[in-house]
N, C-alpha and C positions, 0 to 999 in steps of 0.2 A: 797239708793237713797232718796233724800229729796227735797222739793220744794226750788229751788235755784234761779229761774229767773221769774220775772213778767214783762210782756210787755204790757203796756197800748197803744192801737192803736186808735187814734182819727183823725178826719179830716172832710171835708165837705161831704155832701151826694153825693153818686155816685163816690167817689174817688177810691173805690176798697177795702175798709177795710174788708168786709166780704169775698170777693173773696180771698183775701190774706190769711186770717186766715184759711179758708177751705183748701187752698193748702199747708199751712205750718203744718197742723195737722199731727201728727205722734205719735208712742208709746212714752209715757212719757210727751206729751204735751196735755193740755186741753184748750178749748175755753170757755171763760166766756161771756155770753150775758145777760145783766141785765134783759131783759124782760122775760127770761126763769126762773127767780128765784123770781118773785113777784106774788102776787095773781091776779087771773083773773079779779076781779072787779077793781083793780088798773089800769091794762092795758086798760080796757074798758073806764075808765074815761079819759085817756090820748088821746084817738083816736077820740074824738067827734068834736074837733075844732082845727084850726091852732094855736090858742093861747096856748093851752095846749098840743100840739103835742109832745108826748114822755116824758112829764114832770112827774116825780115820786117823791113823798115827801121824805125828808131826812131820816125820821125814817125807811121807807120801804127800802131805799137804804142801810142804815147802817146795818139793820138786814140781808139783802140778802148777803152783803159782808162778815159779820162775819160768817154766817153759811157756806158759800161757802169756804172761805179760811181756816176755822178751819178744815173742812173735807179734803180739798186738802192737808193741812199740815200734816195730819195724814196718808195720803195715800202714801205708800212707792213707788208706781208706777208712781208718778207724780213729774217731776222736773221743768216744765215750764208751766206757765199760760199765754195765749194770751187773752187780754181783747178787744173784738170786739166792737168798738165805745163806749169806756168808758175810762176815765171819760168824761162827757158831760158838766161839769161846774167846776168853781174853787172850789166850796164847795164839789163837788164829788172828786176832787183831795185830799182835806183835809181828807175826809172820807176814801178814799182808803189808804192813807199813814198811818193814825191812825190805821187802821186795820192791815196793813202789819207790822208795827213797834211793834205790840204785839207778833208777831211770833218769836220763837227762834229755829234756827238762822233766822235772818231777810233776806228774799230773796233780790237779786239785782233787782233794778227797772230800766227798760230801755224804756222810753217813745218814741213813734214813732208818728210823725204827717204825715199822708198821704195826698198828695197834687196833684191837677190837675188844669189845666186852666179852665176858666168858660165855654168855648165852649165845651170842652170834657165832663165836668160834665153834661151839659144840654143834650148832645147827648146820653150819657149813660143812663140818666134818661128816655129818650124817648124810648129806645130800650130794656131795661132789663125787664125780665119777671119772674114770680114766679109760682110755682105749688102747688095748693091747696091739691092735693092728697099726694104728697111726704112730704109736711110740714104741719103737723096738728097743725096750730097755734090756741091758745086758744080763740082768739076773733072774727072770724078768719081773720087774716091780715098777711099772710105769707111775710117774708122778705128775705129769702135766695135766691140768684140768681139761677134760674133753667137753665139747659143746654138744648137747643132746639134740636130736631132731625134733622139730616142732610137733610132729604127730606121734612120737614115741620117746619118752624120757630115757629109755634104755638103749636107744639106737644112736650111733654116732652120726652127727650131721655131716661130717666130712667124708667118711668111707662107708657108712651104712652098717658097720660092724656092731657087735654087741658090746655095750659098755659094762664096766664092773666098778664096784666100790674100790677105793684106793686102800691097799693093804694097811698102810700106816695110819689109816683113820679108824681102824677097829678100836673099840673102847679101851682095850688094854694098852695098845701101842700109842693111841692118841694121848691118853693120860700120861704115859711115860715121856712123850715128846713135849707136852705142855709143861710138865714138871722140870724137864731139863732146861727149857727156855727160862723159866722163873729162877732157876739156879745160876744161870750164866749171864742173864741180861745186864745186871749191874756191872759185872766185870767187863763186858763188851763196851758199855758206855764209858766206863772209867779208862779202859785201854785207849780209847780215842782221845778223851779229854786230857788225860795225863801226858799224851804225846803231843799236845799243842793244837789238836783239832777241837776247838772250843765247843762247837755246836753239833749235837746229834739231833736231827730234826724229827720230832714225832709226827706221824701221819695217821690220822684216825680213819678207819674203814668200817666202823660199826654200821653206819647208815648205808653206805654205798662204796664199793671198790672203784666204780667208774668215776665218782665224784673226786675221790682222793687222787686218782690217776690224772684227772684234769688239773688238779692243783699242782701236782708234781711236774707235769710236762713243761710249763713255762720256766720253772726253776732250772731244769736241765738245759733248756735252750740258752737261758741267760748265762749260766755258769760256763757252758762249753764255748759260747761265742765271745765271752769277755776275757778269756784266758789266752 
């Protein structure tokens, strides 16, 4: 087995990117989240204002990509990488492709843009919660969606701890994150298509994230098994 498929998954905040990658995780698939592979001080610098929310310098991004994909390429147990909320800009598309094209054989690249209408995004941002116990975030600013207990929507179903709203979903920060997506999305799409990756597949999650995940799962299987 060798790394044969890389799936960049990008889209607006609260579209369901992380939920989808978590549900698609299986033996042979890994999930790449940029913030898990950069120094703590870099993360802390991006969390202080809406102007720098999530921004990470190109040197740090490039170093993280090279280290991660070199290791994944050497791991015989990995055939697919799902990139959760990456790339986030046209320049990150260039960095990703430059990194992948150095690998032999070069994995197939299947970009997915996850989409939902504005009302759905806003509603999800208001209601989703995170668990500080289950996710030991380095700054601490957990991002992974927690599952509430059936008997108490503010209790974590996994550890029983208290759930909290996600910091980045506050109205001010959510607005900034949504604006940044609208400013960068066209450049991300163009970065792929102009590099010869003709299709950026749109995946609609307005009605249900589970339904969209079920549509994507067979595509991943067919792409990874046919390469």
